[in-house]
DRENKOL-206347 format. One line per field, with one value per atom (N, C-alpha, C, O): residue number from 1; residue in one letter; atom name; x, y, z. Coordinates in Angstrom, 2 decimals, padded with zeros to 5 digits, always signed. Each point is the difference from the previous one (the first is absolute). Layout:
<sites>
num = [NUM_...] .
residuo = [a_...] .
atomo = [CA_...] .
u = [X_...] .
v = [Y_...] .
w = [Z_...] .
</sites>
This chain:
<sites>
num = [1_1_1_1_2_2_2_2_3_3_3_3_4_4_4_4_5_5_5_5_6_6_6_6_7_7_7_7_8_8_8_8_9_9_9_9_10_10_10_10_11_11_11_11_12_12_12_12_13_13_13_13_14_14_14_14_15_15_15_15_16_16_16_16_17_17_17_17_18_18_18_18_19_19_19_19_20_20_20_20_21_21_21_21_22_22_22_22_23_23_23_23_24_24_24_24_25_25_25_25_26_26_26_26_27_27_27_27_28_28_28_28_29_29_29_29_30_30_30_30_31_31_31_31_32_32_32_32_33_33_33_33_34_34_34_34_35_35_35_35_36_36_36_36_37_37_37_37_38_38_38_38_39_39_39_39_40_40_40_40_41_41_41_41_42_42_42_42_43_43_43_43_44_44_44_44_45_45_45_45_46_46_46_46_47_47_47_47_48_48_48_48_49_49_49_49_50_50_50_50_51_51_51_51_52_52_52_52_53_53_53_53_54_54_54_54_55_55_55_55_56_56_56_56_57_57_57_57_58_58_58_58_59_59_59_59_60_60_60_60_61_61_61_61_62_62_62_62_63_63_63_63_64_64_64_64_65_65_65_65_66_66_66_66_67_67_67_67_68_68_68_68_69_69_69_69_70_70_70_70_71_71_71_71_72_72_72_72_73_73_73_73_74_74_74_74_75_75_75_75_76_76_76_76_77_77_77_77_78_78_78_78_79_79_79_79_80_80_80_80_81_81_81_81_82_82_82_82_83_83_83_83_84_84_84_84_85_85_85_85_86_86_86_86_87_87_87_87_88_88_88_88_89_89_89_89_90_90_90_90_91_91_91_91_92_92_92_92_93_93_93_93_94_94_94_94_95_95_95_95_96_96_96_96_97_97_97_97_98_98_98_98_99_99_99_99_100_100_100_100_101_101_101_101_102_102_102_102_103_103_103_103_104_104_104_104_105_105_105_105_106_106_106_106_107_107_107_107_108_108_108_108_109_109_109_109_110_110_110_110_111_111_111_111_112_112_112_112_113_113_113_113_114_114_114_114_115_115_115_115_116_116_116_116_117_117_117_117_118_118_118_118_119_119_119_119] .
residuo = [x_x_x_x_x_x_x_x_x_x_x_x_x_x_x_x_x_x_x_x_x_x_x_x_x_x_x_x_x_x_x_x_x_x_x_x_x_x_x_x_x_x_x_x_x_x_x_x_x_x_x_x_x_x_x_x_x_x_x_x_x_x_x_x_x_x_x_x_x_x_x_x_x_x_x_x_x_x_x_x_x_x_x_x_x_x_x_x_x_x_x_x_x_x_x_x_x_x_x_x_x_x_x_x_x_x_x_x_x_x_x_x_x_x_x_x_x_x_x_x_x_x_x_x_x_x_x_x_x_x_x_x_x_x_x_x_x_x_x_x_x_x_x_x_x_x_x_x_x_x_x_x_x_x_x_x_x_x_x_x_x_x_x_x_x_x_x_x_x_x_x_x_x_x_x_x_x_x_x_x_x_x_x_x_x_x_x_x_x_x_x_x_x_x_x_x_x_x_x_x_x_x_x_x_x_x_x_x_x_x_x_x_x_x_x_x_x_x_x_x_x_x_x_x_x_x_x_x_x_x_x_x_x_x_x_x_x_x_x_x_x_x_x_x_x_x_x_x_x_x_x_x_x_x_x_x_x_x_x_x_x_x_x_x_x_x_x_x_x_x_x_x_x_x_x_x_x_x_x_x_x_x_x_x_x_x_x_x_x_x_x_x_x_x_x_x_x_x_x_x_x_x_x_x_x_x_x_x_x_x_x_x_x_x_x_x_x_x_x_x_x_x_x_x_x_x_x_x_x_x_x_x_x_x_x_x_x_x_x_x_x_x_x_x_x_x_x_x_x_x_x_x_x_x_x_x_x_x_x_x_x_x_x_x_x_x_x_x_x_x_x_x_x_x_x_x_x_x_x_x_x_x_x_x_x_x_x_x_x_x_x_x_x_x_x_x_x_x_x_x_x_x_x_x_x_x_x_x_x_x_x_x_x_x_x_x_x_x_x_x_x_x_x_x_x_x_x_x_x_x_x_x_x_x_x_x_x_x_x_x_x_x_x_x_x_x_x_x_x_x_x_x_x_x_x_x_x_x_x_x_x_x_x_x_x_x_x_x_x_x_x_x_x_x_x_x] .
atomo = [N_CA_C_O_N_CA_C_O_N_CA_C_O_N_CA_C_O_N_CA_C_O_N_CA_C_O_N_CA_C_O_N_CA_C_O_N_CA_C_O_N_CA_C_O_N_CA_C_O_N_CA_C_O_N_CA_C_O_N_CA_C_O_N_CA_C_O_N_CA_C_O_N_CA_C_O_N_CA_C_O_N_CA_C_O_N_CA_C_O_N_CA_C_O_N_CA_C_O_N_CA_C_O_N_CA_C_O_N_CA_C_O_N_CA_C_O_N_CA_C_O_N_CA_C_O_N_CA_C_O_N_CA_C_O_N_CA_C_O_N_CA_C_O_N_CA_C_O_N_CA_C_O_N_CA_C_O_N_CA_C_O_N_CA_C_O_N_CA_C_O_N_CA_C_O_N_CA_C_O_N_CA_C_O_N_CA_C_O_N_CA_C_O_N_CA_C_O_N_CA_C_O_N_CA_C_O_N_CA_C_O_N_CA_C_O_N_CA_C_O_N_CA_C_O_N_CA_C_O_N_CA_C_O_N_CA_C_O_N_CA_C_O_N_CA_C_O_N_CA_C_O_N_CA_C_O_N_CA_C_O_N_CA_C_O_N_CA_C_O_N_CA_C_O_N_CA_C_O_N_CA_C_O_N_CA_C_O_N_CA_C_O_N_CA_C_O_N_CA_C_O_N_CA_C_O_N_CA_C_O_N_CA_C_O_N_CA_C_O_N_CA_C_O_N_CA_C_O_N_CA_C_O_N_CA_C_O_N_CA_C_O_N_CA_C_O_N_CA_C_O_N_CA_C_O_N_CA_C_O_N_CA_C_O_N_CA_C_O_N_CA_C_O_N_CA_C_O_N_CA_C_O_N_CA_C_O_N_CA_C_O_N_CA_C_O_N_CA_C_O_N_CA_C_O_N_CA_C_O_N_CA_C_O_N_CA_C_O_N_CA_C_O_N_CA_C_O_N_CA_C_O_N_CA_C_O_N_CA_C_O_N_CA_C_O_N_CA_C_O_N_CA_C_O_N_CA_C_O_N_CA_C_O_N_CA_C_O_N_CA_C_O_N_CA_C_O_N_CA_C_O_N_CA_C_O_N_CA_C_O_N_CA_C_O_N_CA_C_O_N_CA_C_O_N_CA_C_O_N_CA_C_O_N_CA_C_O_N_CA_C_O_N_CA_C_O_N_CA_C_O_N_CA_C_O] .
u = [+021.43_+000.02_+000.94_+001.06_-001.26_+000.20_+000.61_-000.58_+001.46_+000.15_-001.44_-000.87_+001.02_-001.57_-001.24_-000.30_-000.40_-000.45_+000.35_-000.51_+001.59_+000.32_+000.10_-000.07_+000.27_+000.23_-001.47_-000.41_-000.28_-001.51_-000.31_-000.65_+000.77_-000.97_+000.75_-000.65_+001.98_+000.41_-000.28_-000.47_+000.74_-001.01_-001.44_-000.46_+000.09_-001.55_-000.20_-000.96_+001.82_+000.10_+000.72_+000.14_+000.33_+001.09_-000.71_+000.32_-001.69_-000.63_-001.14_-000.83_+000.85_-000.63_-001.27_-000.22_-000.84_-001.52_+000.43_-000.23_+001.01_-000.44_+001.25_-000.17_+001.27_+000.48_-001.30_-000.15_-000.58_-000.55_-001.57_-000.76_+000.73_-001.13_+000.33_-000.78_+001.94_+000.56_+000.13_+000.03_+000.11_+000.98_-001.95_-000.10_-000.53_-001.29_-000.89_-000.69_+001.02_-000.49_+000.52_-000.57_+002.40_+001.02_-000.93_-000.25_+000.12_-000.97_-001.02_-000.02_-001.12_-000.87_+000.11_-000.69_+001.17_+000.36_-000.96_-001.16_+001.66_-000.43_-001.56_-000.73_+000.68_-002.22_-000.19_-001.02_+002.47_-000.30_-001.07_-000.32_-000.21_-000.83_-000.77_+000.77_-002.01_-000.40_+000.22_-000.24_+000.87_-000.11_-000.20_+000.92_-002.07_-000.60_+000.74_+000.18_+000.02_+000.44_+001.67_+000.53_+000.14_+001.24_-000.07_+001.07_-002.22_+000.49_-000.16_+000.64_-001.84_+000.02_+001.52_+000.38_+000.18_+001.14_+000.85_+000.52_-000.04_+000.87_-000.29_+000.96_-001.97_-000.78_+000.21_+000.15_-000.22_-000.35_-001.55_-001.00_+001.29_-001.31_+000.03_+001.05_-002.02_-000.30_+000.40_+000.37_-000.48_+000.55_+002.16_+000.62_-000.23_+001.28_+000.01_+000.42_-000.47_-000.13_-000.18_+000.54_-001.21_+000.40_+001.11_+000.55_-000.41_+001.38_+000.66_+000.02_+000.65_+000.94_-000.53_+000.84_-001.44_-000.69_+000.90_+001.07_-001.87_+000.66_+001.41_+000.66_-000.04_+001.73_+000.26_+000.56_-000.96_+000.14_-000.20_+000.98_-001.93_-000.57_+001.07_+000.44_-000.28_+000.79_+001.67_+000.51_-000.25_+001.21_-000.73_+000.93_-001.65_-000.21_-000.29_-000.33_+000.55_+000.18_-001.34_+000.25_-002.09_-000.57_-000.95_+000.21_-001.45_-001.39_-001.06_+000.10_-001.18_-001.15_-001.33_-000.29_-000.39_-001.49_-001.44_+000.22_-001.21_-000.86_-001.04_-000.70_+000.85_-001.51_-000.76_-000.02_-001.22_-001.69_+000.83_+000.87_-001.53_+000.19_+002.06_+000.55_-000.12_+001.38_+001.16_+000.28_+000.28_+001.27_+001.25_+000.62_-000.01_+000.89_+001.57_+000.36_+000.12_+001.51_+000.56_-000.69_+002.39_+000.25_+001.23_+000.08_+001.07_+001.33_+000.13_-000.66_+001.98_+000.12_+001.35_+000.91_-000.83_+001.03_+001.24_+001.15_-001.51_+000.83_+000.79_+000.96_-001.47_+000.93_+000.95_+001.13_-001.33_+000.08_+001.41_+001.11_-001.64_+001.31_+001.31_+001.20_-001.66_+000.73_+001.43_+001.23_-002.62_+000.69_+001.22_+001.20_-001.60_+000.98_+001.46_+001.06_-001.71_+001.23_+000.52_+000.93_-001.14_+000.55_+001.60_+000.99_-001.30_+000.66_+000.83_+001.00_-001.24_+000.55_+001.23_+000.80_-001.43_+000.67_+001.23_+000.29_+000.95_+001.04_+001.07_+001.22_-002.28_-000.11_+002.02_+000.31_+000.57_+000.80_+000.77_+000.17_+000.56_+000.09_-000.35_+000.81_-002.32_-000.54_-000.60_-000.58_+001.24_-000.21_-000.88_+000.23_-001.76_-001.23_+000.12_-000.20_+000.58_-000.50_+000.79_-000.19_+001.35_+000.86_-000.26_+000.45_-001.13_-000.48_-001.14_-000.10_-001.02_-001.22_-000.24_+000.64_-001.70_-000.39_-000.25_+000.01_-000.19_-000.37_-001.71_-000.69_+000.30_-001.76_-000.68_+000.34_-001.24_-000.24_-000.71_+000.26_-001.08_-000.49_-000.92_+000.73_-002.17_-000.60_+001.00_+001.13_-001.89_+000.93_-000.80_-001.15_+002.16_-000.17_-001.15_-000.16_-000.82_-000.56_+000.18_+001.04_-001.86_+000.57_-000.65_-000.25_+000.11_-001.25_+001.40_+001.19_-001.54_+000.02_+000.04_-000.71_+002.06_+000.69_-000.64_-000.48_+000.20_-000.86_+001.04_+000.70_-000.67_+001.04_-000.49_-001.22_+001.46_-001.33_-000.26_-001.14_+001.99_-000.84_-000.89_-000.05_-000.54_-000.81_-001.05_-001.04_+001.02_-000.92_-001.15_-000.84] .
v = [-141.97_+001.54_+000.79_+000.00_+000.83_+000.81_+001.28_+000.36_+000.23_+001.53_+000.89_+000.31_-000.04_+000.77_-000.01_+001.06_-002.13_-001.10_+000.52_+000.72_-001.43_+000.70_+001.70_+000.66_-000.02_+001.40_+000.21_+000.39_-000.64_+000.45_-000.39_+000.90_-002.16_+000.16_+000.44_+000.56_-000.76_+001.34_+001.36_+000.84_-000.78_+001.71_+000.55_+001.04_-002.45_+000.21_-000.20_+000.58_-001.39_+000.13_+001.18_+000.06_+000.93_+001.03_+001.25_+001.14_-001.77_+001.17_-000.35_-000.89_+001.43_-000.29_-000.71_-000.75_+001.43_-000.38_-001.46_-001.09_+001.39_-001.59_-001.06_-001.13_+001.23_-000.81_-000.40_-001.10_+002.19_-000.47_-000.97_-000.60_+000.68_-000.42_-001.44_-000.84_+000.87_-001.65_-000.12_-001.23_+001.41_-000.79_-000.37_-001.14_+001.55_-000.18_-001.05_-000.76_+001.04_-001.42_-001.30_-001.09_+001.58_-001.65_-000.83_-001.19_+001.80_-000.26_-000.32_-000.97_+001.07_-000.60_-000.69_-000.59_-000.38_-000.80_-000.55_+000.39_-001.14_-000.39_+000.74_+000.19_+000.04_+000.14_+001.46_+000.45_+000.51_+000.89_+001.22_-000.41_+001.82_+000.55_+001.28_+000.69_-000.35_+000.77_+001.02_+000.50_+000.18_+001.35_+000.96_+000.66_-000.64_+000.93_-000.57_+000.75_-001.72_-000.32_+000.56_+000.56_-001.04_+000.46_+001.71_+000.51_+000.63_+000.96_+000.71_+000.82_-001.72_+000.45_-000.41_+000.67_-001.82_-000.31_+000.74_+000.38_+000.18_+001.10_+001.18_+000.70_-000.07_+000.95_+001.03_+001.21_-002.02_+000.84_+000.32_-000.70_+001.98_+000.07_-001.34_-000.53_+000.20_-001.10_+000.01_-000.90_+002.34_+000.71_-000.27_-000.29_+000.63_-000.14_-001.24_-000.43_-000.68_-001.19_-000.73_-001.08_+001.72_-000.60_+000.05_-000.81_+001.90_+000.96_-001.28_-001.00_+001.07_-001.21_-001.51_-000.74_+000.51_-001.67_+000.11_-000.47_+001.14_-000.08_+000.06_-000.62_+001.42_-000.52_-000.99_-000.64_+000.33_-001.49_-000.99_-000.50_+000.29_-000.57_-000.22_-001.03_+001.98_+000.31_-001.26_-001.01_+001.85_-000.89_-001.47_-000.79_+000.38_-001.01_-000.89_-001.18_+002.19_-000.18_-000.70_-000.66_+001.10_-000.01_-000.49_+000.24_-001.15_+000.00_+000.55_+000.96_-001.44_+000.39_-000.56_-000.05_-000.32_-000.63_+000.86_+000.83_-000.88_-000.01_-000.92_-000.77_+001.15_-000.56_+000.46_+000.82_-001.05_+001.11_+001.80_+000.51_-000.35_+001.41_+000.73_+001.06_-002.06_+000.28_-000.52_-001.13_+002.31_-000.99_+000.05_+001.03_-002.75_-000.14_-000.13_-000.38_+000.58_+000.51_-001.30_-000.51_-000.11_-000.91_+000.20_+000.32_-000.63_+000.06_-001.21_-001.04_+001.40_-001.24_-000.50_+000.81_-002.17_-000.41_-000.29_+000.23_-000.81_-000.42_+001.20_-000.28_+001.58_+001.15_+000.05_+000.04_-000.04_+000.72_-001.51_+000.20_-001.33_-001.08_+000.10_-000.27_+000.54_+000.32_+001.47_+000.02_+001.33_+000.82_-000.69_-000.04_-000.32_-000.09_-001.18_-000.07_-000.74_-000.96_+000.48_-000.69_+002.02_+000.96_+000.85_+000.21_+000.12_+001.32_-000.65_+000.42_-001.46_-001.57_-001.53_-000.82_+001.29_-000.76_-000.17_-001.05_+002.30_-000.39_-000.01_-000.13_+000.34_-000.03_-001.22_-000.96_+001.98_-000.67_-000.68_-001.19_+001.70_+000.33_-001.87_-000.69_+000.37_-000.79_-001.65_-001.01_+001.58_-001.13_+000.45_+000.11_+000.23_+000.96_-001.01_+000.56_-002.22_-000.85_+000.36_-000.32_+001.33_+000.21_+000.96_-000.12_+001.19_+001.43_+000.24_+000.69_-001.91_+000.46_+000.03_-000.65_+001.52_+000.77_-001.44_-001.02_+000.86_-000.68_+000.12_+001.02_-002.37_-000.79_+001.24_+000.60_-000.64_+001.24_-001.44_-001.20_+001.88_-000.59_+000.64_+000.59_-000.52_+000.28_+000.61_-000.41_+001.68_+000.31_-000.79_-000.41_+000.23_-000.50_+000.71_+001.11_-001.76_+000.75_+000.08_-000.59_+001.64_+001.14_-001.29_+000.32_-001.68_-000.75_-000.25_-000.12_+000.08_-000.33_-001.20_-000.59_+000.45_-001.44_-000.37_+000.87_-002.49_-000.48_-000.85_-000.91_+001.24_-000.84_-001.29_+000.07_-001.18_-001.09_+001.09_-000.08_+000.97_+000.37_+001.35_+000.88_-000.61_+001.24_-001.24_+000.51_-001.90_-001.44_+000.03_-000.91] .
w = [+106.97_-000.37_-000.38_+000.62_-001.71_-000.80_+000.72_+001.02_-001.37_+000.58_-000.17_+000.82_-002.18_+000.03_+000.98_+000.56_-000.34_+001.39_+001.40_+000.86_-001.06_+001.61_+000.06_+001.04_-002.64_+000.78_+000.29_+001.10_-002.05_+000.20_+001.05_+000.55_+000.37_+000.85_+001.25_+000.88_-000.74_+000.76_-000.22_+000.76_-001.62_-000.33_+000.82_+000.48_-000.66_+000.19_+001.40_+000.50_+000.34_+001.63_+000.70_+001.22_-002.15_+000.41_+000.10_-000.34_+001.09_+000.24_+001.56_-000.17_+001.25_+000.89_+000.48_+000.95_-002.31_+000.45_-000.53_+000.53_-001.89_-000.75_+000.58_-000.44_+001.26_+000.86_+001.23_+000.53_-000.32_+001.13_-000.44_+000.76_-001.52_-000.99_-000.75_-000.46_+000.50_-000.20_+000.89_-000.08_+001.12_+001.19_+000.68_+000.45_-000.42_+000.27_-000.26_+000.67_-002.31_-001.11_+000.44_+000.02_+000.52_-000.45_+001.90_+000.17_+000.36_+001.30_-000.10_+000.77_-001.25_-000.73_-000.27_+000.83_-001.62_-000.51_-001.44_-000.09_-000.82_-000.98_-000.23_-000.97_+002.06_-000.10_-000.35_-000.53_+000.99_-000.51_+000.95_+001.11_-001.49_+000.65_-000.81_-000.66_+000.64_-000.62_+000.27_+001.10_-002.25_-000.10_+001.23_+000.47_-000.04_+000.67_+001.64_+000.96_-000.98_+001.65_+000.20_+000.96_-002.57_+000.04_-000.29_+000.34_-000.97_+000.07_+002.06_+000.66_-000.39_+001.59_+001.12_+000.96_-001.44_+000.84_+000.05_+001.05_-002.77_-000.34_+000.06_-000.35_+000.66_+000.32_-001.74_-000.16_-000.56_-001.51_-000.76_-000.14_-000.23_-001.42_-000.97_-000.36_+000.10_-001.21_-001.07_-000.76_+000.66_-001.11_-000.47_-001.03_+002.53_-000.24_+000.64_-001.07_+001.87_-000.08_-001.76_-000.25_-000.67_-001.17_-000.90_-000.74_+001.01_-000.49_+000.42_-000.72_+002.26_+000.45_-000.41_-000.51_+000.60_-000.48_-001.57_-000.39_-000.08_-002.12_+000.02_-000.84_+001.87_+000.23_-000.04_-000.89_+001.93_+000.69_-001.16_-000.56_+000.29_-001.18_-001.28_-000.50_+000.29_-001.45_+000.60_-000.48_+001.69_+000.68_-000.29_-000.14_+000.06_+000.31_+000.99_-000.11_+001.56_+000.65_+001.10_+001.01_-001.66_+000.78_-001.77_-001.19_+002.11_-001.10_+000.50_+000.77_-001.08_-000.22_-000.63_-001.20_+002.19_-000.66_+000.47_+000.88_-001.21_+000.26_+000.23_-000.67_+002.05_+000.91_+000.12_+000.92_-001.82_+000.39_-000.55_-000.71_+001.30_+000.14_+000.52_-000.29_+000.98_+000.72_-000.86_-000.40_+000.25_-000.32_+000.40_+000.28_-000.22_+001.12_-000.45_-001.12_+001.71_-000.43_+000.86_+000.89_-001.36_+001.00_-000.79_-001.18_+002.23_-000.23_-001.14_+000.10_-001.64_-000.76_+000.94_+000.17_+000.43_+001.05_-000.79_+000.41_-001.73_-000.90_-000.90_-000.73_+000.89_-000.19_+000.77_-000.48_+001.95_+000.83_+000.56_+000.50_-000.80_-000.06_-001.17_+000.02_-000.49_-001.92_+000.36_-000.10_+000.65_+000.40_+001.34_-000.26_+001.24_+000.89_-000.05_+000.62_-001.71_-000.73_-000.84_-000.40_-000.36_-000.56_+000.40_-000.70_+002.20_+001.22_+000.39_+000.59_-000.81_+000.99_-000.60_+000.44_-001.70_-001.23_+000.37_+000.57_-000.86_+000.20_+001.28_+000.04_+001.05_+001.48_-000.26_-000.70_+001.88_+000.64_-001.25_+000.25_-001.96_-000.83_-000.81_-000.62_+000.99_-000.99_+000.79_-000.42_+002.02_+000.94_+001.05_+001.20_-002.16_+001.20_+001.52_+001.07_-001.11_+000.82_+001.69_+001.17_-002.14_+001.04_+000.76_+001.14_-001.41_+000.01_+001.05_+001.01_-001.94_+000.63_+001.21_+000.83_-000.55_+001.54_+000.87_-000.69_+001.96_+000.76_+000.09_+000.10_-000.16_-000.11_+001.05_+001.02_-001.72_+001.04_+001.19_-000.03_+000.88_+000.97_+001.17_+000.79_-000.40_+000.85_+001.04_+000.25_+000.38_+000.99_+001.08_-000.14_+001.55_+001.32_+000.15_-000.51_+001.30_+000.84_+000.58_+000.25_+001.34_+000.94_+001.30_+001.16_-001.68_+000.90_+001.66_-000.31_+001.66_+001.36_-000.78_-000.80_+001.49_+000.29_+000.92_+000.72_-000.36_+000.86_+001.19_-000.42_+001.79_+000.47_+000.74_-000.16_+000.87_+000.31_+001.46_+000.45_+000.21_+001.24_-000.51_+000.86_-001.94_-000.34_-000.53_-000.41_+000.30_-000.35_+000.97_-000.02] .
</sites>
């Protein structure tokens, strides 16, 4: 990723509603979500949402496809990964593996431990 592309992506995400929309689309996965469902989830009017989708699309962060009468928006994971790579490319003086964050693991469940006397 080049500087202008990174600036465009970061600029598009530097707004509360667009960040919420993008995070929702990332959570939805490659299948994406219909525009109406996104509008409902982030509590935005369709006209306002269209403006935000346009900014995210211009930055290459989302794609849109028509499915019947619905417009389906999806996160562009390649762009997201390129942006993350760009941001961490020179981490730890060029040795990113030395300062990479720990691998995420699911939160431990709060199940009660069963002892032999409880069985």
